[in-house]
C-alpha positions as CSV (number, residue, x, y, z in Angstrom):
1,M,-24.8,28.8,-30.9
2,K,-22.0,29.4,-33.4
3,P,-21.5,32.7,-35.3
4,R,-23.1,32.9,-38.7
5,L,-20.9,33.9,-41.6
6,S,-20.6,37.6,-42.3
7,N,-21.5,39.0,-45.8
8,L,-17.8,39.1,-46.6
9,S,-17.5,35.4,-45.6
10,I,-20.4,34.5,-47.9
11,L,-18.8,36.5,-50.7
12,V,-15.6,34.5,-50.1
13,L,-17.5,31.2,-50.3
14,T,-19.1,32.3,-53.5
15,L,-15.8,33.2,-55.1
16,V,-14.3,29.8,-53.9
17,L,-16.9,27.9,-55.9
18,S,-16.5,30.0,-59.1
19,S,-14.8,28.0,-61.8
20,S,-12.7,31.0,-62.8
21,T,-11.3,31.5,-59.3
22,V,-7.9,30.3,-58.4
23,A,-8.0,28.2,-55.2
24,L,-6.6,29.8,-52.0
25,Q,-3.4,28.1,-51.0
26,A,-4.9,26.6,-47.9
27,Q,-3.1,23.7,-46.3
28,V,-5.8,21.0,-46.1
29,R,-5.9,18.9,-42.9
30,P,-5.7,15.2,-43.6
31,P,-8.7,12.9,-43.1
32,A,-9.6,11.9,-39.5
33,L,-8.0,8.5,-40.0
34,P,-4.7,7.9,-41.8
35,A,-4.7,6.8,-45.4
36,H,-2.1,4.1,-44.6
37,R,-2.2,2.0,-41.5
38,Q,0.7,0.2,-40.0
39,G,-1.3,-2.4,-38.1
40,P,-4.6,-3.3,-36.6
41,G,-6.4,-0.3,-35.3
42,D,-8.2,-2.0,-32.5
43,V,-9.1,-1.5,-28.9
44,K,-9.5,-4.3,-26.4
45,L,-13.1,-5.2,-25.7
46,P,-14.5,-7.4,-22.9
47,T,-14.3,-11.1,-23.7
48,A,-18.1,-11.4,-23.3
49,Q,-19.5,-9.1,-26.0
50,P,-22.1,-6.8,-24.5
51,E,-25.6,-6.5,-25.9
52,G,-26.0,-2.8,-26.4
53,L,-28.8,-0.9,-24.6
54,G,-31.7,-1.3,-27.0
55,L,-29.5,-2.6,-29.8
56,T,-29.0,-6.2,-30.9
57,L,-26.2,-7.5,-33.1
58,L,-27.8,-9.4,-36.0
59,G,-24.8,-10.2,-38.2
60,Q,-21.3,-9.3,-39.3
61,I,-19.2,-9.8,-42.4
62,G,-15.7,-8.9,-43.5
63,G,-12.7,-7.2,-42.1
64,T,-8.9,-6.8,-42.6
65,S,-6.6,-9.8,-42.6
66,Y,-3.4,-9.5,-40.5
67,A,-2.6,-13.1,-39.5
68,V,-2.3,-16.6,-41.0
69,A,-1.3,-20.0,-39.9
70,A,-1.2,-23.4,-41.7
71,Q,-1.5,-27.0,-40.8
72,G,-2.0,-30.0,-43.0
73,H,-4.5,-29.2,-45.7
74,Y,-5.9,-26.1,-44.0
75,A,-4.9,-22.4,-43.7
76,Y,-6.3,-20.3,-40.8
77,L,-6.8,-16.7,-41.8
78,G,-7.9,-13.8,-39.7
79,A,-10.5,-11.6,-41.3
80,G,-11.6,-8.8,-39.0
81,P,-13.0,-10.3,-35.9
82,R,-13.3,-13.9,-37.2
83,L,-11.0,-16.8,-38.0
84,L,-11.6,-18.4,-41.4
85,V,-10.7,-22.0,-42.1
86,L,-9.6,-22.5,-45.7
87,D,-9.2,-25.9,-47.4
88,V,-6.0,-25.5,-49.4
89,S,-5.6,-29.1,-50.4
90,N,-5.7,-27.7,-53.9
91,P,-3.5,-24.6,-53.5
92,A,-4.7,-23.2,-56.9
93,A,-8.3,-23.1,-55.6
94,P,-8.6,-22.5,-51.9
95,V,-12.1,-23.0,-50.5
96,L,-13.7,-21.5,-47.4
97,A,-14.6,-24.5,-45.2
98,G,-15.8,-22.6,-42.1
99,Q,-15.5,-19.6,-39.9
100,T,-15.8,-18.7,-36.2
101,E,-18.4,-16.6,-34.5
102,V,-17.6,-12.9,-34.2
103,L,-14.7,-12.7,-31.7
104,P,-14.1,-9.9,-29.2
105,G,-11.3,-8.3,-31.2
106,I,-9.5,-8.0,-34.5
107,V,-7.5,-11.2,-35.2
108,N,-3.9,-9.9,-34.7
109,A,-2.1,-13.3,-34.6
110,V,-2.8,-17.0,-34.7
111,A,-0.9,-20.1,-33.9
112,V,-2.2,-23.7,-34.5
113,A,-1.3,-26.8,-32.5
114,G,-3.2,-30.1,-33.0
115,S,-6.9,-29.6,-32.8
116,Y,-6.8,-26.0,-31.5
117,A,-6.0,-22.6,-32.8
118,Y,-4.8,-19.9,-30.4
119,V,-5.9,-16.5,-31.6
120,C,-5.1,-13.0,-30.4
121,A,-8.4,-11.2,-30.8
122,G,-8.8,-8.8,-27.9
123,D,-7.8,-11.5,-25.4
124,L,-6.4,-14.9,-26.2
125,Q,-9.1,-17.1,-27.8
126,V,-8.9,-20.9,-27.9
127,I,-10.7,-22.3,-31.0
128,D,-11.5,-26.0,-31.5
129,I,-10.7,-26.6,-35.2
130,S,-11.2,-30.4,-35.2
131,N,-14.3,-29.8,-37.4
132,P,-13.0,-27.4,-40.1
133,A,-16.6,-26.6,-41.1
134,A,-17.5,-25.4,-37.6
135,P,-14.6,-24.0,-35.7
136,A,-15.8,-23.2,-32.2
137,R,-14.5,-21.0,-29.4
138,V,-14.0,-23.2,-26.3
139,G,-12.0,-21.0,-24.0
140,S,-10.3,-17.7,-23.5
141,Y,-7.6,-16.0,-21.4
142,S,-7.8,-12.4,-20.4
143,A,-4.4,-10.7,-20.8
144,P,-3.6,-7.4,-19.2
145,A,-3.8,-5.5,-22.6
146,L,-4.6,-6.1,-26.2
147,T,-2.9,-9.2,-27.4
148,K,-0.6,-8.9,-30.4
149,A,1.5,-12.1,-30.6
150,V,1.2,-15.8,-29.7
151,A,3.4,-18.9,-29.9
152,V,2.5,-22.4,-28.6
153,A,4.8,-25.1,-27.4
154,G,3.7,-28.1,-25.5
155,D,1.1,-27.3,-22.9
156,Y,1.8,-23.6,-22.9
157,A,0.9,-20.5,-25.0
158,Y,3.1,-17.5,-24.9
159,V,1.1,-14.3,-25.4
160,G,2.5,-10.8,-26.1
161,D,0.5,-7.7,-25.5
162,T,0.5,-4.0,-26.3
163,D,1.6,-3.1,-22.7
164,G,4.9,-5.0,-22.9
165,G,3.6,-8.1,-21.2
166,V,4.3,-11.7,-22.0
167,S,1.8,-14.0,-20.4
168,I,2.6,-17.7,-20.1
169,V,-0.6,-19.6,-20.2
170,D,-1.2,-23.3,-19.4
171,V,-3.5,-24.6,-22.2
172,S,-3.3,-28.3,-21.2
173,D,-7.1,-27.9,-20.7
174,P,-8.0,-25.7,-23.7
175,A,-11.4,-24.9,-22.3
176,H,-9.9,-23.5,-19.2
177,P,-6.5,-21.7,-19.9
178,V,-4.7,-20.6,-16.8
179,G,-2.0,-18.0,-16.5
180,T,1.2,-19.4,-14.8
181,G,3.9,-16.8,-15.4
182,F,4.4,-13.2,-16.6
183,Y,7.2,-11.1,-18.0
184,S,7.0,-7.3,-18.4
185,A,9.3,-5.5,-20.9
186,P,11.0,-2.2,-20.0
187,W,8.8,0.9,-20.4
188,H,5.8,-1.2,-21.4
189,Y,6.7,-1.3,-25.1
190,Y,4.6,-3.4,-27.4
191,I,5.5,-7.1,-27.8
192,N,5.6,-7.4,-31.6
193,D,6.3,-11.1,-31.9
194,I,7.3,-14.3,-30.0
195,A,9.0,-17.5,-31.1
196,V,9.6,-20.5,-28.8
197,A,12.3,-23.1,-29.2
198,G,13.3,-25.5,-26.4
199,Q,13.4,-23.8,-23.1
200,Y,13.6,-20.3,-24.5
201,A,11.2,-17.8,-25.7
202,Y,12.5,-15.2,-28.2
203,V,10.6,-11.9,-27.8
204,I,10.6,-8.8,-30.1
205,V,10.1,-5.7,-28.0
206,F,8.8,-2.9,-30.1
207,D,11.4,-0.7,-31.8
208,F,14.3,-2.0,-29.7
209,W,15.2,-5.5,-28.7
210,L,15.3,-9.2,-29.3
211,R,15.2,-10.6,-25.8
212,V,15.8,-14.2,-24.8
213,L,13.7,-15.5,-21.9
214,D,14.4,-18.8,-20.1
215,V,10.9,-20.4,-19.7
216,S,12.1,-23.7,-18.3
217,N,10.1,-22.7,-15.2
218,P,6.9,-21.3,-16.8
219,A,5.9,-19.7,-13.5
220,A,9.1,-17.6,-13.4
221,P,10.5,-16.5,-16.8
222,V,14.0,-15.0,-16.6
223,V,15.8,-12.8,-19.1
224,R,19.0,-14.5,-20.2
225,G,20.2,-12.2,-22.9
226,E,19.3,-9.6,-25.5
227,Y,20.4,-8.2,-28.9
228,Y,19.9,-4.5,-29.5
229,R,20.4,-2.7,-32.8
230,P,20.4,1.1,-32.4
231,W,17.8,2.8,-34.5
232,G,16.5,-0.6,-35.5
233,D,12.8,-1.4,-35.9
234,P,12.4,-5.2,-35.4
235,N,8.9,-6.5,-36.2
236,S,9.0,-10.3,-36.2
237,V,11.2,-13.3,-35.2
238,F,11.7,-16.8,-36.5
239,V,14.0,-19.3,-34.8
240,A,15.7,-22.2,-36.6
241,G,18.6,-24.1,-35.2
242,N,21.1,-21.8,-33.5
243,Y,19.8,-18.7,-35.2
244,A,17.0,-16.2,-34.8
245,Y,15.9,-14.4,-38.0
246,V,14.5,-10.9,-37.3
247,A,12.6,-8.9,-39.9
248,D,13.4,-5.2,-39.4
249,T,11.1,-2.6,-41.1
250,D,14.1,-0.4,-41.6
251,G,15.0,-2.8,-44.4
252,Y,17.2,-5.4,-42.7
253,L,17.1,-9.1,-41.8
254,W,19.0,-9.7,-38.6
255,I,20.6,-13.1,-38.4
256,V,21.4,-13.6,-34.7
257,D,23.4,-16.5,-33.3
258,V,21.5,-17.6,-30.1
259,S,23.5,-20.7,-29.3
260,D,24.7,-18.8,-26.2
261,P,21.4,-17.5,-24.8
262,D,23.2,-15.1,-22.5
263,N,25.0,-13.5,-25.4
264,P,23.0,-13.4,-28.6
265,T,25.3,-12.1,-31.4
266,A,24.4,-10.8,-34.8
267,V,26.4,-12.7,-37.5
268,S,24.7,-10.7,-40.3
269,L,22.6,-7.6,-40.8
270,Y,21.5,-8.3,-44.3
271,K,20.4,-5.3,-46.3
272,G,20.6,-6.3,-50.0
273,T,17.6,-4.9,-51.8
274,L,15.4,-4.9,-48.7
275,V,13.3,-1.8,-48.2
276,S,10.9,-2.6,-45.3
277,A,11.0,-6.2,-44.0
278,R,7.9,-7.0,-42.0
279,D,8.1,-10.8,-41.5
280,A,10.2,-13.8,-42.3
281,A,10.0,-17.6,-42.3
282,V,12.7,-20.2,-42.6
283,T,12.8,-23.7,-44.0
284,G,15.9,-25.6,-44.9
285,S,18.6,-23.3,-46.2
286,Y,16.2,-20.5,-47.2
287,A,14.7,-17.5,-45.6
288,Y,11.5,-16.1,-47.1
289,V,11.3,-12.4,-46.3
290,L,8.3,-10.1,-46.8
291,D,9.6,-6.8,-48.1
292,F,6.9,-4.3,-48.9
293,Y,4.9,-6.1,-51.6
294,E,7.5,-8.7,-52.5
295,M,8.6,-12.0,-51.0
296,K,12.3,-12.2,-51.3
297,V,14.1,-15.6,-51.0
298,L,17.5,-15.6,-49.4
299,D,20.0,-18.5,-49.4
300,I,21.1,-18.7,-45.7
301,S,23.3,-21.8,-46.0
302,N,26.1,-19.5,-44.8
303,P,24.3,-17.3,-42.1
304,A,27.1,-14.8,-42.2
305,A,26.7,-14.2,-45.9
306,P,23.0,-14.5,-47.0
307,S,22.3,-13.9,-50.7
308,E,19.1,-13.3,-52.6
309,V,18.2,-16.0,-55.0
310,G,14.6,-15.3,-55.9
311,A,11.6,-13.0,-55.5
312,C,7.8,-12.9,-56.1
313,D,5.2,-10.2,-55.9
314,T,2.9,-11.0,-52.9
315,G,1.3,-9.5,-49.8
316,R,3.4,-7.7,-47.2
317,Y,2.1,-8.3,-43.7
318,G,2.6,-11.9,-42.5
319,I,4.0,-15.2,-43.8
320,V,3.9,-18.9,-42.8
321,V,5.5,-21.8,-44.7
322,S,4.1,-25.3,-44.8
323,G,6.0,-27.8,-46.9
324,A,6.5,-26.4,-50.4
325,T,3.9,-23.7,-50.0
326,A,4.1,-20.2,-48.5
327,F,1.0,-18.4,-47.3
328,V,1.3,-14.6,-47.3
329,V,-1.3,-12.1,-46.0
330,D,-1.6,-8.5,-47.1
331,G,-2.7,-6.7,-44.0
332,G,-3.2,-2.9,-44.1
333,W,-5.7,-1.8,-46.7
334,G,-5.9,-5.2,-48.4
335,S,-6.8,-8.6,-47.1
336,D,-5.7,-11.0,-49.9
337,L,-4.1,-14.3,-49.0
338,H,-1.4,-15.2,-51.5
339,I,-0.6,-18.9,-51.9
340,V,2.9,-19.3,-53.2
341,D,4.7,-22.3,-54.6
342,I,8.2,-22.3,-53.2
343,A,9.3,-25.8,-54.5
344,N,11.9,-23.9,-56.5
345,P,13.3,-21.2,-54.2
346,A,14.9,-19.5,-57.2
347,A,11.5,-19.1,-58.9
348,P,8.7,-18.8,-56.3
349,A,5.3,-18.5,-58.0
350,D,2.0,-17.1,-56.9
351,V,-0.5,-19.9,-57.7
352,S,-3.6,-18.3,-56.3
353,V,-5.0,-15.4,-54.3
354,Y,-7.9,-15.7,-51.9
355,T,-9.8,-12.6,-51.0
356,P,-12.1,-12.9,-48.0
357,P,-15.7,-11.5,-48.3
358,V,-15.9,-7.8,-47.8
359,P,-12.2,-7.4,-47.1
360,D,-12.6,-4.1,-45.1
361,G,-15.4,-2.0,-43.7
362,G,-16.1,0.7,-46.3
363,P,-19.1,2.9,-47.0
364,V,-22.4,1.0,-47.5
365,A,-25.3,1.7,-49.8
366,L,-28.6,-0.3,-49.6
367,S,-31.0,-1.4,-52.2
368,G,-33.7,-4.1,-51.6
369,N,-32.1,-7.2,-50.1
370,H,-28.5,-6.1,-51.0
371,A,-25.8,-4.0,-49.4
372,Y,-23.1,-2.5,-51.7
373,V,-19.8,-2.0,-49.9
374,A,-16.9,0.1,-51.2
375,T,-13.9,-1.8,-50.0
376,Y,-10.3,-0.6,-49.8
377,D,-8.0,-2.2,-52.4
378,N,-10.8,-4.6,-53.5
379,G,-13.4,-2.5,-55.4
380,M,-17.0,-3.2,-54.4
381,S,-18.6,-6.1,-52.7
382,V,-22.3,-7.0,-53.0
383,V,-23.8,-8.6,-49.9
384,D,-27.2,-10.4,-49.7
385,V,-28.7,-9.2,-46.4
386,S,-32.2,-10.8,-46.8
387,D,-31.2,-12.7,-43.7
388,P,-29.3,-10.1,-41.7
389,A,-28.0,-12.7,-39.3
390,H,-26.2,-14.4,-42.1
391,P,-25.0,-11.8,-44.6
392,T,-23.4,-13.4,-47.6
393,Q,-21.2,-11.9,-50.3
394,V,-22.8,-12.8,-53.7
395,G,-20.9,-10.5,-56.0
396,V,-17.8,-8.4,-56.4
397,F,-16.4,-6.0,-58.8
398,T,-12.6,-5.4,-59.0
399,N,-12.0,-5.3,-62.8
400,T,-10.8,-1.7,-62.8
401,L,-11.6,-0.5,-59.3
402,G,-8.7,-0.2,-56.9
403,E,-9.6,1.5,-53.6
404,G,-13.3,2.1,-53.4
405,R,-13.9,5.3,-51.6
406,D,-17.7,5.7,-51.7
407,V,-20.8,4.1,-53.3
408,E,-24.3,5.2,-54.0
409,I,-27.2,3.4,-55.7
410,A,-29.7,4.6,-58.3
411,D,-31.3,1.4,-59.5
412,P,-30.3,-0.4,-61.5
413,Y,-26.9,1.3,-61.3
414,A,-24.2,1.6,-58.7
415,Y,-21.9,4.6,-58.8
416,V,-18.5,4.0,-57.2
417,L,-15.7,6.5,-56.5
418,D,-12.2,5.2,-56.9
419,E,-9.1,6.7,-55.2
420,D,-7.5,7.0,-58.6
421,Q,-10.0,9.8,-59.4
422,W,-12.4,7.8,-61.4
423,L,-16.2,7.5,-61.1
424,Y,-17.4,4.1,-62.2
425,V,-21.0,3.2,-63.2
426,L,-22.0,-0.4,-62.7
427,D,-25.1,-2.2,-63.8
428,V,-26.3,-4.1,-60.7
429,S,-29.6,-5.4,-62.1
430,D,-28.0,-8.8,-61.5
431,P,-26.3,-8.2,-58.1
432,A,-24.2,-11.3,-58.4
433,H,-22.6,-10.0,-61.6
434,P,-22.1,-6.3,-61.5
435,A,-21.0,-5.0,-64.9
436,Q,-19.3,-1.8,-65.8
437,V,-21.3,0.3,-68.2
438,G,-19.6,3.7,-67.9
439,S,-16.7,5.6,-66.3
440,L,-15.3,9.1,-66.0
441,E,-11.8,10.3,-65.0
442,L,-12.4,13.2,-62.7
443,A,-9.0,14.8,-62.8
444,D,-5.3,14.0,-63.5
445,D,-3.9,15.8,-60.4
446,S,-3.2,14.3,-57.0
447,S,-6.6,15.0,-55.4
448,E,-8.4,12.0,-54.1
449,P,-12.2,11.7,-54.3
450,E,-13.7,11.5,-50.8
451,E,-17.5,11.5,-51.0
452,L,-20.4,11.0,-53.5
453,A,-24.0,12.1,-53.5
454,L,-26.7,11.6,-56.1
455,S,-29.7,13.7,-56.9
456,G,-31.8,13.3,-60.0
457,N,-29.5,13.2,-63.1
458,Y,-26.5,14.5,-61.3
459,A,-23.7,13.2,-59.1
460,Y,-21.9,15.5,-56.7
461,I,-18.4,14.7,-55.7
462,A,-16.1,16.0,-53.0
463,A,-12.3,15.6,-53.5
464,D,-9.2,17.0,-51.9
465,G,-9.5,20.6,-52.7
466,W,-11.9,20.1,-55.6
467,F,-15.6,19.8,-56.3
468,Y,-17.3,18.2,-59.2
469,I,-20.8,17.9,-60.7
470,V,-21.3,15.1,-63.2
471,D,-24.3,14.6,-65.5
472,I,-25.3,10.9,-65.1
473,G,-28.5,11.2,-67.3
474,N,-26.8,8.7,-69.6
475,P,-25.1,6.1,-67.2
476,A,-23.0,4.8,-70.1
477,N,-21.5,8.2,-70.7
478,P,-21.2,10.3,-67.5
479,V,-20.1,13.9,-68.3
480,K,-18.4,16.3,-66.0
481,V,-20.4,19.5,-66.2
482,Y,-18.8,21.5,-63.4
483,S,-15.5,21.5,-61.6
484,A,-13.9,24.1,-59.4
485,P,-11.0,24.3,-56.9
486,F,-12.3,24.5,-53.4
487,A,-10.1,26.6,-51.2
488,Y,-11.0,24.8,-48.0
489,G,-10.7,21.3,-49.1
490,T,-13.7,19.1,-49.0
491,L,-14.3,16.0,-46.9
492,D,-18.0,15.4,-47.1
493,L,-21.2,16.6,-48.8
494,A,-25.0,15.9,-48.8
495,V,-27.8,16.9,-51.1
496,E,-31.4,17.7,-50.0
497,G,-33.9,19.3,-52.3
498,N,-32.3,22.1,-54.3
499,Y,-29.4,22.6,-51.8
500,L,-25.9,21.1,-51.5
501,Y,-24.2,21.0,-48.1
502,V,-20.4,20.8,-48.2
503,G,-18.1,20.2,-45.2
504,T,-14.7,21.9,-45.5
505,A,-11.4,21.5,-43.7
506,S,-8.3,23.6,-43.5
507,Y,-6.0,25.3,-41.1
508,Q,-7.5,28.6,-42.1
509,G,-11.0,27.7,-40.9
510,D,-13.7,25.0,-41.1
511,V,-17.1,25.8,-42.6
512,L,-20.4,24.2,-43.5
513,A,-21.0,25.7,-47.0
514,I,-24.5,25.7,-48.5
515,Y,-25.1,26.1,-52.3
516,D,-28.3,26.5,-54.3
517,I,-28.1,23.8,-57.0
518,S,-31.5,24.4,-58.6
519,N,-29.4,24.9,-61.7
520,P,-26.6,22.2,-61.4
521,L,-24.6,23.9,-64.1
522,Q,-24.4,27.1,-62.1
523,P,-24.3,26.4,-58.3
524,V,-24.7,29.6,-56.2
525,S,-23.5,30.2,-52.7
526,A,-26.5,30.5,-50.4
527,G,-24.9,30.6,-46.9
528,G,-22.6,29.1,-44.5
529,L,-21.6,28.5,-40.9
530,I,-18.3,28.5,-39.2
531,V,-17.7,25.2,-37.2
532,P,-15.0,24.4,-34.6
533,D,-13.2,21.8,-36.8
534,W,-13.5,19.7,-39.9
535,I,-16.7,18.0,-40.8
536,E,-16.3,14.2,-41.3
537,D,-19.9,13.4,-42.2
538,I,-23.1,15.2,-43.0
539,A,-26.8,14.1,-42.9
540,V,-29.7,16.4,-43.8
541,A,-33.3,15.7,-42.9
542,G,-36.4,17.7,-41.9
543,G,-34.8,21.1,-42.2
544,Y,-31.7,20.2,-40.1
545,A,-28.1,19.4,-41.0
546,Y,-26.4,16.9,-38.7
547,L,-22.6,17.4,-38.7
548,A,-20.2,14.7,-37.4
549,I,-17.1,16.6,-36.1
550,P,-14.7,14.2,-34.5
551,Y,-12.1,16.6,-33.1
552,D,-11.8,20.1,-31.7
553,Y,-8.4,21.4,-32.6
554,G,-9.8,24.9,-32.8
555,G,-11.0,24.8,-29.2
556,V,-14.2,26.8,-29.9
557,G,-17.0,24.4,-29.2
558,G,-15.9,20.8,-29.0
559,G,-16.1,17.7,-31.2
560,G,-19.4,15.9,-31.4
561,L,-22.7,16.0,-33.3
562,H,-23.6,19.6,-34.3
563,I,-27.2,20.0,-35.3
564,V,-27.9,23.1,-37.5
565,D,-31.2,24.6,-38.5
566,V,-31.0,25.0,-42.3
567,S,-34.7,25.8,-42.9
568,D,-33.4,29.1,-44.1
569,P,-30.3,28.1,-46.1
570,G,-29.1,31.7,-46.2
571,S,-29.0,31.9,-42.4
572,P,-28.1,28.5,-40.9
573,V,-28.2,28.4,-37.1
574,E,-26.7,25.9,-34.8
575,V,-29.3,24.7,-32.3
576,S,-27.4,22.1,-30.3
577,V,-24.2,20.1,-29.8
578,H,-24.1,16.5,-28.6
579,P,-20.5,16.0,-27.4
580,N,-18.4,13.1,-28.3
581,P,-19.1,10.2,-26.0
582,A,-16.4,9.4,-23.4
583,G,-13.4,7.9,-25.1
584,G,-14.9,8.2,-28.6
585,R,-15.1,10.4,-31.7
586,I,-18.2,10.8,-33.8
587,G,-17.1,10.0,-37.4
588,G,-20.3,9.1,-39.1
589,V,-24.0,10.1,-38.9
590,A,-27.3,8.9,-40.4
591,V,-30.8,10.0,-39.7
592,E,-34.0,8.1,-40.0
593,G,-37.2,9.5,-38.6
594,D,-36.6,11.1,-35.3
595,R,-33.4,9.2,-34.6
596,A,-29.8,10.0,-35.3
597,Y,-27.3,7.1,-35.5
598,L,-23.7,7.9,-34.7
599,A,-20.6,5.9,-35.6
600,A,-18.5,6.9,-32.7
601,M,-15.2,5.1,-33.5
602,E,-13.8,3.9,-30.1
603,A,-17.2,4.3,-28.4
604,G,-19.1,2.1,-30.9
605,L,-22.6,3.0,-32.1
606,R,-24.8,5.6,-30.4
607,V,-28.4,6.4,-31.1
608,L,-30.0,9.8,-30.3
609,D,-33.6,10.8,-30.1
610,V,-33.7,14.1,-32.1
611,S,-37.4,14.7,-32.1
612,D,-36.4,17.9,-30.5
613,P,-33.2,18.9,-32.4
614,A,-32.4,21.5,-29.7
615,N,-32.2,18.7,-27.1
616,P,-30.9,15.5,-28.5
617,V,-31.0,12.6,-26.0
618,E,-29.0,9.4,-26.2
619,I,-31.4,6.4,-26.1
620,A,-29.3,3.4,-27.1
621,A,-25.6,2.4,-27.4
622,Y,-23.6,-0.7,-28.6
623,S,-19.9,-1.1,-27.8
624,G,-19.4,-4.7,-28.9
625,M,-17.8,-3.9,-32.3
626,T,-14.1,-4.3,-33.1
627,G,-12.0,-1.9,-35.1
628,Y,-13.1,1.7,-35.4
629,P,-16.8,2.2,-36.4
630,W,-16.7,5.2,-38.6
631,D,-19.6,5.1,-41.1
632,V,-23.3,4.3,-40.6
633,T,-26.2,3.6,-42.9
634,V,-29.8,3.0,-41.7
635,E,-32.8,1.5,-43.4
636,G,-36.1,0.4,-41.7
637,G,-34.5,0.2,-38.3
638,D,-31.6,-2.0,-39.4
639,V,-28.3,-0.3,-38.9
640,Y,-25.2,-1.0,-41.0
641,V,-22.0,0.1,-39.3
642,S,-18.6,0.1,-41.1
643,A,-15.6,-0.3,-39.0
644,Y,-12.0,0.1,-40.0
645,D,-10.5,-3.4,-39.9
646,G,-13.7,-4.8,-38.4
647,G,-15.9,-5.1,-41.6
648,V,-19.6,-4.4,-41.6
649,Y,-21.9,-5.0,-38.6
650,I,-25.6,-5.2,-38.8
651,L,-27.7,-4.2,-35.8
652,R,-31.3,-3.6,-35.0
653,L,-32.8,-1.0,-32.7
654,A,-35.6,-2.1,-30.5
655,D,-38.6,0.2,-30.2
656,L,-37.9,1.2,-26.6
657,P,-40.2,3.4,-24.6
658,Y,-38.5,6.7,-24.1
659,S,-39.7,7.0,-20.5
660,I,-37.0,4.6,-19.3
661,Y,-34.4,7.2,-20.2
662,L,-35.9,10.0,-18.2
663,P,-33.6,11.1,-15.4
664,L,-34.4,10.0,-11.9
665,V,-35.3,12.8,-9.6
666,V,-35.1,12.3,-5.9
667,K,-36.7,14.6,-3.4
668,K,-34.9,15.5,-0.3
């Protein structure tokens, strides 16, 4: 049990919420996961996806795009744990032709050769793409670690992983790939990228080297030479002729003469206007370099003296060139595929942008046969889930929304929080065509809205260091009726009856604060409870508050699910703690009936029997999701799990007899 707040502490909480009180200068700890990601946040899963104990995967949709390849009239785009096939015969109007099943990992890289795509998704996956409408996985190869890079030449695939390994895989029989050789980089650094030309493989070793491997004998690759730039940060490599072109995220393009594989030599370290080069492709006398959110075109006819001749606003993560077209993928928070006309290198032009369905796994709200998903960088997606095995995006709203942070439904309206401190009200009576009917700017400072809860005619909003109450009685004209600085910083909140439950986070202490909101215009502090660390999510049901606490920086009780008796809001009492599962962190919680559903990030989805809140018992688990499951919503036994990078997974819990979970007792 945790200590209850003293009278003095409750007085402090009361003062904090007073609109006339100046916020304490607390340093608010950042959210559990970073606001900006440098790459896929994925863990390697078994190639054969496990059926969770008592949980069945029904469907999946969406995810972040990090990789693209092109061949003929088709582009092959990673979207979370799937490979999408796009018909780009008309670059101005790309069409989704087909997609794979859910793969065992986020698609980190893809290479296409003939009728097959070779995909880094956990392990190496071999996809038959001969029928674009039905790409099918036909084989896989288990690498020693999470695969990050792939190149294909002849009968071999060259696969880089996160433990510094390069596997050389014979794919002459695509259904049965076989490892033939292996190279291990010093200190097991990531392999960021691989290019193959002739008998050599050119390997980018994270943060340090371009290494040249002689792969003339695939069973015994040999290091021939290397180029090292002190303090460099090489991310990708493209080889054309006698030169290797290396994009360096420190803001350089290395042009390295590799005509002598034993002595690769830089002929140019081009800086120009580059800020953070992530990828590059070369065709003819031009290099196309992704630099933050621009594609810059360099004339490389003289490799020793490249010069910029054109630029175009695009994505920033990966590029491939096919003929007079460049395909650029956003990665990070966004998943847009930019299709760029490069027929005139001096004037490249974005001719279309394709956004995959549900481009990331954000918070989900349910209403009838539809799921409403707040997506990062792409507003709100509306998904028809009448057939959970085949969720289908039917609507999207991006007109004014940027990064959707949270969404709640009060039919026929959707209320969406935007990172730019706006609350948007959308009419979703026609889910396929959500329409804005109202909006409200919450503040003009740097605080970012985090969480939203609705109750009656009011919306309650938690932001970085601020708390807002908005009258939504007239959806077309929402009015802010209360705002106050919150000394502790707010990460989550929940409303139940006449009480508001707020999770706080700061280096000065972490608290579950409870307020009486029977008069929403004058919330009153009712009580509070000190907790070991910040509260990432809150669910309240049946007189108990369920707190997801991912970490334990305070060292006073451990991260996990903390269950608090709030039947007397003035004296909340912690009754139990269910610790984080091995290797995981509980980031999201939802309660339905006597079951609590936990999004446990690295440890997948966990389900607890909480019929006795003092003794929660795990009854089911599912670990077959990719990315980081961090948010969970439940309705009628169907479970919607949002995963960073992995999109939204839909699962169903079987009505299992509890007796099978009783411990086995053996008499001696």
